[in-house]
C-alpha positions in Angstrom: 19.1 15.9 -6.0 15.4 16.5 -6.7 12.8 13.9 -5.7 9.4 14.0 -7.4 6.4 12.1 -6.0 3.8 11.0 -8.5 0.3 9.8 -7.7 -1.5 7.8 -10.4 -5.3 8.4 -10.5 -7.5 5.4 -11.0 -10.8 5.3 -12.8 -13.8 5.4 -10.5 -15.0 2.0 -9.6 -18.1 0.8 -7.8 -17.5 0.3 -4.0 -17.0 -3.3 -3.0 -17.2 -4.6 0.5 -14.1 -6.5 1.4 -13.8 -8.7 4.5 -10.3 -8.8 5.8 -9.0 -12.0 7.3 -5.4 -11.0 7.5 -3.3 -8.0 8.4 0.4 -7.5 7.5 2.9 -4.7 8.2 5.5 -3.7 5.6 8.6 -1.7 6.1 8.7 0.9 3.3 11.8 2.7 2.0 12.0 5.4 -0.6 9.3 7.7 0.8 10.5 11.4 1.2 7.2 13.3 1.9 3.6 13.0 3.0 2.6 13.0 -0.7 4.6 9.8 -1.1 2.8 8.2 1.9 -0.6 9.4 0.6 0.0 8.1 -2.9 1.2 4.7 -1.6 -1.8 4.5 0.7 -4.1 5.2 -2.3 -2.4 2.5 -4.4 -2.7 0.0 -1.6 -6.3 0.8 -0.9 -7.1 0.4 -4.6 -5.5 -3.0 -4.9 -7.8 -6.0 -5.2 -8.7 -7.6 -1.9 -7.5 -4.7 0.3 -10.0 -3.7 3.0 -7.8 -1.2 4.8 -4.4 0.5 4.3 -2.5 3.0 6.3 1.0 4.4 5.5 3.2 6.3 7.9 6.1 8.4 6.6 7.5 8.9 10.1 7.6 5.2 10.9 8.3 4.1 7.3 5.6 1.6 7.7 2.4 0.4 5.9 -0.3 -1.6 7.6 -2.7 -3.5 5.3 -5.7 -5.6 6.1 -6.8 -7.8 3.2 -8.7 -10.9 2.0 -6.3 -13.7 1.6 -8.6 -15.2 -1.1 -7.9 -12.2 -3.3 -4.4 -11.0 -2.5 -1.2 -11.9 -0.6 1.9 -10.3 0.9 3.8 -11.0 -2.4 1.1 -9.2 -4.4 1.1 -6.3 -2.0 4.9 -5.9 -2.2 4.4 -5.8 -6.0 1.9 -2.9 -5.6 4.4 -1.1 -3.4 7.2 -1.7 -5.9 5.0 -0.5 -8.8 4.2 2.7 -6.8 8.0 3.4 -6.8 9.0 2.2 -3.3 10.6 -0.8 -1.7 8.5 -2.8 0.7 9.3 -5.8 2.9 6.8 -7.8 5.0 7.6 -7.6 8.7 7.2 -10.6 11.0 4.2 -10.4 13.3 
């Protein structure tokens, strides 16, 4: 079985300052390499309303700080799914 990781490049956008008022952790499945983790991190950081994102391949975990007026855990799970992975919010 061969697994291929793909990262989608986004067009350059003007930097926007985002003030995070919430942080969530998501369990991530489907990552097989550091490229997967890096690509997912880039996708999350590029999502509207996200101020910070970190993804750990070792822990199979994403931590995302965001503005609740611009995004939500449901929307972030959609970003994770569209990037080719499965994500589930973890209870605090």
